[in-house]
C-alpha positions in Angstrom: 28.7 1.2 -5.9 25.8 -1.2 -4.8 25.9 -3.9 -2.3 24.1 -6.3 -4.7 25.5 -9.8 -5.1 26.1 -10.6 -8.7 23.6 -13.3 -9.4 20.9 -13.6 -12.1 17.9 -11.4 -11.3 15.4 -14.3 -10.7 17.9 -15.9 -8.3 19.0 -12.7 -6.6 19.7 -13.3 -3.0 20.3 -10.4 -0.6 22.4 -10.8 2.4 22.5 -7.1 3.6 20.8 -4.0 2.9 21.5 -2.5 -0.6 22.8 1.0 -0.6 20.7 3.3 -2.8 22.7 5.4 -5.3 21.9 9.1 -5.9 23.2 11.3 -8.7 24.9 14.5 -7.9 21.9 16.7 -8.1 20.0 14.4 -5.8 22.8 14.3 -3.3 22.9 18.2 -3.2 19.2 18.3 -2.6 19.4 15.7 0.2 22.2 17.5 1.9 20.3 20.9 1.7 17.4 19.3 3.3 19.5 18.0 6.1 20.4 21.6 6.8 16.7 22.5 7.0 15.7 19.7 9.4 18.6 20.6 11.7 17.5 24.1 11.7 13.9 23.1 12.6 15.2 20.9 15.4 17.3 23.7 16.9 14.2 26.0 16.6 12.0 23.5 18.5 14.7 23.4 21.2 14.9 27.1 21.4 11.2 27.6 21.9 11.0 24.9 24.5 8.9 22.4 22.6 11.8 19.9 22.5 14.5 19.0 24.8 17.2 16.5 23.9 19.2 15.1 26.9 22.6 13.5 27.0 21.2 10.0 27.6 18.9 10.5 24.5 22.0 11.4 22.5 23.7 8.3 23.7 20.8 6.1 22.5 20.8 7.9 19.1 24.5 7.4 18.8 24.2 3.7 19.4 21.3 3.3 16.9 23.2 5.0 14.2 26.4 3.1 14.9 24.5 -0.3 14.9 22.9 0.5 11.5 26.3 0.7 10.0 26.0 -3.1 10.0 24.0 -3.5 6.8 22.7 -7.0 7.8 20.8 -5.2 10.6 17.3 -4.3 9.7 15.4 -3.9 13.0 16.5 -2.4 16.3 14.2 -2.3 19.4 14.8 0.5 21.9 13.3 -0.2 25.3 12.9 2.8 27.5 11.0 3.2 30.7 7.7 5.1 30.7 8.0 8.9 30.4 11.7 8.7 30.1 11.7 10.7 26.9 11.2 8.5 23.8 10.2 11.5 21.6 13.5 13.3 22.4 15.2 10.0 21.6 13.5 9.8 18.3 14.5 13.4 17.4 18.1 12.8 18.4 18.2 9.7 16.3 16.9 11.5 13.2 19.5 14.3 13.8 22.4 11.9 14.4 21.5 9.7 11.4 21.3 12.7 9.1 24.6 14.1 10.4 26.5 10.9 9.7 28.1 11.5 6.3 27.7 7.8 5.4 23.8 8.1 5.6 22.3 9.7 2.6 18.5 9.6 3.0 15.8 11.9 1.6 13.7 13.6 4.4 10.6 12.2 2.8 11.7 8.7 3.5 11.6 9.1 7.3 8.3 8.0 8.9 7.1 7.9 12.6 4.1 5.4 13.0 2.2 3.8 15.9 -0.4 1.1 16.3 -2.2 3.5 18.7 -5.5 4.8 17.4 -5.0 8.3 18.9 -5.3 11.7 17.3 -3.9 12.9 20.6 -0.7 11.0 20.2 -0.4 12.2 16.7 -0.8 15.8 17.5 1.5 15.5 20.6 4.2 13.8 18.5 3.9 16.2 15.5 4.3 19.3 17.7 7.6 17.9 19.0 8.9 17.0 15.6 10.5 19.2 12.8 8.0 20.6 10.4 9.4 18.7 7.5 8.7 15.4 9.3 5.3 16.3 10.6 3.2 15.0 7.6 4.7 11.6 7.8 3.6 11.0 11.4 0.8 8.3 11.2 -1.4 6.6 13.7 -3.3 3.4 13.4 -6.2 4.3 11.1 -3.8 5.9 8.6 -1.5 2.9 8.3 -3.3 0.4 5.9 -3.8 2.9 3.1 -2.0 6.2 3.5 1.3 4.9 5.0 1.3 1.9 2.7 0.8 4.0 -0.5 3.6 6.2 0.6 6.3 3.6 1.2 5.5 0.5 -1.2 7.6 1.8 -4.1 10.3 3.6 -1.9 13.9 2.5 -1.2 16.2 3.7 1.7 13.5 4.1 4.3 13.7 4.8 8.0 10.5 3.7 9.9 10.4 4.7 13.6 7.6 3.0 15.5 6.2 4.1 18.8 4.3 2.0 21.4 4.9 -1.1 19.4 3.1 -3.3 22.0 -0.2 -2.0 20.7 -2.1 -3.7 17.8 1.0 -6.0 17.6 -0.7 -9.4 17.1 -0.7 -11.3 13.8 -3.6 -10.2 11.8 -3.9 -6.8 13.4 -3.1 -3.4 11.9 0.8 -3.4 12.0 0.9 -7.0 10.5 -1.6 -6.2 7.7 0.2 -2.9 7.0 3.5 -4.6 6.7 2.0 -7.4 4.6 0.5 -4.9 2.2 3.6 -2.9 1.9 5.7 -5.9 1.1 7.8 -5.7 4.3 7.1 -9.3 5.5 9.9 -10.4 3.3 13.6 -10.3 4.3 14.7 -10.0 0.7 12.6 -7.0 0.1 13.9 -5.4 3.4 17.4 -5.9 2.3 16.9 -4.9 -1.4 15.0 -1.7 -0.5 17.2 -0.7 2.5 14.4 -0.6 5.0 15.5 0.2 8.6 13.1 -0.2 11.4 13.4 1.3 15.0 10.9 0.1 17.5 10.3 2.0 20.7 8.4 0.8 23.7 8.5 0.6 27.5 6.8 -2.7 27.6 7.8 -5.0 24.6 5.8 -8.0 25.7 6.1 -10.8 23.2 7.5 -8.7 20.5 11.0 -8.8 21.8 11.2 -12.6 22.0 10.0 -12.9 18.3 12.3 -10.1 17.2 15.4 -11.7 18.8 14.8 -14.7 16.6 15.9 -12.5 13.7 19.5 -13.3 14.6 22.0 -10.9 13.1 19.1 -8.9 11.4 17.9 -7.5 14.7 19.3 -6.1 18.0 17.9 -4.3 21.1 19.0 -1.3 23.3 18.0 -0.7 26.9 17.8 3.1 27.2 19.6 4.4 30.2 17.5 7.1 32.0 18.7 10.5 32.9 19.4 12.1 36.3 16.3 12.7 38.2 14.1 10.2 36.5 11.5 8.5 38.9 10.4 5.0 37.7 7.5 3.0 38.9 9.8 0.8 40.9 11.3 3.9 42.5 7.8 5.0 43.5 7.3 1.5 45.0 10.5 1.8 47.0 9.5 5.2 48.3 6.3 3.7 49.7 4.2 5.8 47.2 2.7 2.7 45.5 -0.1 0.6 47.2 -2.0 -2.4 46.2 -5.3 -1.5 44.4 -8.7 -2.9 45.4 -12.3 -3.0 44.3 -14.1 0.3 44.5 -17.4 -0.9 43.0 -19.0 -4.2 44.2 -21.7 -4.2 41.6 -21.9 -7.5 39.6 -23.8 -7.8 36.5 -25.0 -11.3 37.1 -26.5 -10.6 40.6 -28.3 -7.9 42.4 -26.6 -8.8 45.7 -24.2 -5.9 46.5 -22.0 -5.8 49.5 -20.6 -2.4 50.0 -18.8 -3.0 53.2 -15.4 -3.9 51.8 -15.7 -1.2 49.0 -16.2 1.5 51.5 -13.3 0.4 53.5 -11.1 0.7 50.4 -12.3 4.1 49.7 -11.7 5.1 53.3 -8.2 4.0 52.9 -7.9 6.6 50.0 -9.4 9.2 52.4 -6.8 8.5 55.0 -4.1 9.4 52.5 -5.9 12.5 51.1 -6.3 13.8 54.7 -2.6 14.0 55.1 -2.3 16.4 52.2 -1.9 20.1 53.3 -3.3 21.5 50.0 -6.1 20.5 47.7 -5.1 18.3 44.9 -6.4 16.4 41.9 -7.2 12.6 42.5 -7.6 10.6 39.3 -9.7 7.4 39.6 -10.1 5.0 36.7 -13.5 3.3 36.7 -15.2 0.5 34.9 -17.7 1.4 32.2 -21.4 1.9 32.2 -23.4 1.6 35.4 -20.3 0.6 37.4 -18.8 4.1 36.7 -21.9 5.7 38.1 -22.0 3.5 41.2 -18.3 4.1 41.9 -18.8 7.8 41.9 -21.8 7.4 44.2 -19.6 5.4 46.6 -17.0 8.1 46.7 -19.7 10.7 47.5 -20.7 8.7 50.5 -17.2 8.8 51.9 -16.2 12.3 50.7 -18.3 15.4 51.5 -19.9 16.8 48.3 -19.8 20.3 49.6 -16.0 20.3 50.3 -14.9 18.2 47.3 -15.4 18.5 43.6 -16.3 15.5 41.4 -15.9 15.5 37.6 -15.7 12.9 34.8 -13.2 12.6 31.9 -14.1 10.4 29.1 -15.1 10.5 25.4 -18.4 12.2 26.2 -17.1 14.9 28.8 -16.6 18.6 28.1 -12.8 18.2 28.9 -10.8 17.9 25.7 -7.4 17.9 27.2 -7.0 16.9 30.9 -3.8 18.9 31.2 -5.8 22.1 30.7 -7.5 21.3 34.0 -4.5 19.8 35.9 -2.3 22.8 35.3 -4.7 25.1 37.4 -4.2 24.8 41.1 -7.5 23.4 42.6 -9.4 25.2 45.3 -10.9 21.9 46.7 -9.8 18.3 46.5 -11.0 17.3 43.0 -11.8 13.7 42.0 -11.5 13.1 38.2 -13.2 9.8 37.2 -11.9 8.5 34.0 -12.5 5.5 31.8 -10.5 4.1 28.7 -8.1 7.1 28.8 -4.7 8.1 30.2 -2.8 4.9 29.1 0.4 4.8 27.1 1.9 7.9 25.4 -0.1 10.4 27.4 2.1 12.8 29.4 0.4 14.4 32.4 1.0 17.7 34.2 1.8 16.4 37.7 2.2 19.5 39.8 -1.1 19.2 41.6 -1.8 15.4 41.4 -2.4 13.5 44.7 -4.0 10.1 44.3 -4.0 8.0 41.2 -6.1 4.9 41.3 -6.2 2.3 38.5 -9.1 0.0 37.8 -9.0 -3.1 39.8 -8.8 -6.5 38.0 -8.6 -10.0 39.5 -6.3 -11.0 36.6 -4.5 -7.9 35.5 -2.6 -7.4 32.2 0.9 -6.4 33.4 1.4 -4.2 30.4 -1.8 -2.4 31.1 -0.6 -1.8 34.6 2.9 -0.5 33.7 1.5 1.8 31.0 -1.5 2.8 33.1 -1.7 5.5 35.8 1.6 4.5 37.5 3.3 4.9 34.2 1.8 8.3 33.8 3.2 9.3 37.2 6.8 8.4 36.3 9.3 10.7 34.6 11.4 13.7 35.5 8.7 15.9 36.8 7.1 13.8 39.6 5.8 16.1 42.3 7.0 14.1 45.2 3.4 13.9 46.6 1.5 11.5 44.6 0.4 8.0 45.7 -0.6 5.5 43.1 -2.9 2.4 43.8 -2.2 -0.3 41.3 -1.0 -3.9 41.0 2.3 -4.1 42.9 3.3 -7.4 41.5 3.3 -6.1 38.0 5.8 -3.4 39.0 8.1 -6.0 40.7 8.0 -8.4 37.7 8.7 -5.4 35.3 11.9 -4.5 37.4 13.0 -8.1 37.2 12.5 -8.2 33.4 14.4 -4.9 33.1 17.3 -5.9 35.3 17.7 -9.2 33.2 17.6 -7.1 30.0 14.5 -9.0 29.1 16.6 -12.2 28.8 15.1 -14.1 31.8 12.3 -16.1 30.4 11.3 -17.6 33.7 9.5 -14.4 34.8 5.8 -14.7 34.3 4.5 -11.7 32.4 0.8 -11.5 31.5 0.1 -9.6 28.2 -1.8 -10.0 25.0 1.3 -11.2 23.1 3.2 -13.3 25.7 2.8 -16.9 26.4 3.9 -18.5 29.8 4.0 -22.4 29.6 5.7 -24.6 32.1 7.8 -21.8 33.4 9.0 -20.4 30.2 8.0 -16.9 28.7 7.7 -16.6 24.9 6.2 -14.4 22.2 2.7 -15.2 21.0 1.7 -14.3 17.4 3.4 -10.9 17.1 4.1 -9.0 13.9 7.8 -9.7 14.6 7.5 -13.4 14.4 10.1 -14.3 11.7 7.9 -17.5 10.8 5.7 -15.0 9.0 8.5 -13.3 7.0 9.5 -14.9 3.8 13.4 -15.5 3.6 14.0 -16.1 7.3 15.4 -19.5 8.0 13.9 -20.1 11.5 14.6 -23.3 13.4 13.0 -24.3 16.5 14.2 -21.8 19.2 16.0 -23.7 21.9 15.5 -20.7 24.2 11.7 -21.2 24.0 12.0 -25.0 24.8 11.4 -26.0 28.3 14.7 -26.8 29.8 14.4 -29.2 32.7 17.3 -28.6 35.1 19.1 -31.1 37.3 17.6 -31.2 40.8 19.8 -32.9 43.4 18.5 -33.4 46.9 20.6 -33.6 50.0 20.0 -34.1 53.7 22.6 -31.4 54.8 24.3 -28.3 53.4 27.6 -30.1 53.7 26.6 -32.8 51.3 25.4 -30.3 48.8 28.7 -28.4 48.9 30.6 -31.6 48.5 28.6 -32.4 45.3 29.4 -29.0 44.0 33.2 -29.3 44.5 33.2 -32.7 43.0 30.9 -32.1 39.9 30.6 -28.4 39.2 33.3 -26.2 40.7 35.6 -26.5 37.6 32.8 -25.6 35.2 31.1 -22.8 37.3 34.5 -21.3 38.6 33.2 -20.6 42.1 33.4 -21.5 45.7 30.0 -23.2 45.9 26.9 -22.3 48.0 27.4 -20.1 51.1 26.3 -21.6 54.4 22.7 -20.7 55.4 21.7 -20.1 59.0 18.3 -21.0 60.5 15.9 -18.3 61.7 14.9 -17.9 65.4 12.5 -20.7 65.1 15.0 -23.2 63.7 13.6 -23.1 60.2 15.7 -22.3 57.0 14.5 -19.7 54.7 15.1 -19.1 51.0 14.9 -16.0 48.8 13.1 -16.1 45.5 12.0 -13.0 43.6 13.1 -10.9 46.5 10.8 -12.8 48.8 12.6 -14.4 51.8 10.4 -17.1 53.5 10.1 -20.7 54.4 9.3 -22.7 51.0 7.8 -26.1 50.5 9.4 -28.6 48.2 6.5 -28.2 45.8 7.0 -24.4 45.7 10.7 -24.7 44.9 9.8 -27.2 42.2 7.5 -24.7 40.6 10.4 -22.1 40.7 13.1 -24.5 39.5 13.9 -22.6 36.4 14.0 -19.1 38.0 17.3 -17.3 37.5 19.2 -20.3 36.0 21.6 -19.9 33.1 24.3 -22.1 31.6 26.9 -21.4 34.2 25.2 -20.8 37.5 23.1 -22.7 40.1 20.5 -22.3 42.8 20.7 -23.7 46.2 17.5 -23.8 48.4 16.4 -25.2 51.7 12.8 -26.6 51.5 10.4 -28.7 53.5 8.4 -31.7 52.4 5.8 -30.7 55.0 6.0 -26.9 55.4 5.2 -26.9 59.2 7.3 -30.0 60.0 11.0 -29.0 60.7 12.1 -32.6 60.4 11.2 -32.8 56.7 14.0 -30.4 55.7 15.8 -31.0 52.3 18.6 -29.2 50.6 18.0 -28.7 46.7 20.9 -28.0 44.4 19.5 -26.9 41.0 21.5 -26.4 37.8 21.4 -27.0 34.0 
């Protein structure tokens, strides 16, 4: 039986995915192919090219269970960098095929990415069953090859990797979906198209996807035992704030190297603590600035006792892991540009320092997916130190802990917008406004919600207000008593930073951490260094 609603063809409205019917012969063929793909998965596991862990099986089980709701079209799986996305994808394919209620031809399963990377394609293919490999596509293959494959098919499973790449309206993913007829809710339902989006950094795509209401959902993937995240590295003291390593400016010939050499000396101080030679990966700027960065290092590090090599599109090194797996005889600096970002897995046994390219206004996603992201995973060597933007890691942890629901956290990326303290998606391919058939009203969650701010002279007055106005609603005891520091000042804690705050600073953070049934209570000062200007702010919606 089909799930179609009985209405005239021209007026057909689909409210859920329509089940595709197969005759007996087709069903036998599909089931035989299930046996083949399961055998190929077992073989990959046997030869060590694929490992599927328990936490990945849990993710797969959740995805398959959620797709039983035929209103659901798109599931986003958010998993931390190097936590095993490929294993999760394979487990999902395996679990989906094993579920007797899911009858899908193998040739209708696709794995795609907006990355333009032959390396990603080859790395993904070698971890996938042979019968899936020819339907693994990266960016340049999407507009024609992928579109031609799927545009007349029904009952399709599309697994998308690194969905934060090429994610803006008008870019490759959007154009591909447009040409394939996917930017249409009715077509998605009618043709039983299921999409799974994988990423560590969803950026604005998640805020747009969550506007699909009952047609979308998300999963935060729990990591397995032994996983080391970027925040773990920070807590261990193995992440440091990066700095400028090349003071060259294109618009001036005036170069002040004093600060740069001080920054490189800081690296040397760390390297001198290692008992054995290691590889040290330094991301540089392009052109002349790469050359000058290398020269700066050679002024601090002895060229006789250290090796210096480059890894970029013009170098002789084709796969950096072929170098990294060999124990170095000397400390070896590998200067890279425009490589080793998302999706690349590094052999970490002999890695010492990783240093990302300094930027005054860093893209948070670039940071998380950069060298610190390459150093995460289950195989961290316990020695490495990464120089990167510390604030990006702290904000990412806040987003993760809020399950990406806290829109007061400022996140700088190509597809996010942060206006008046509210984070939202910006022109992504998930925006339902660009899909025919979605009824999208103005999203109240994206509107600026101005909280109530009550100001008091004492803590006692604030607590009386809580008891009188809010206790019954919020079902709590009200604010705990705050004690002054040794200097007599009262401190507040915002985003894990405990300090003395001015009233203007608290006002800027007024939306932080607020939800319908909670409040924030802060001491602050009209004049930061005048103890007599103390105010107590009670903030709630």
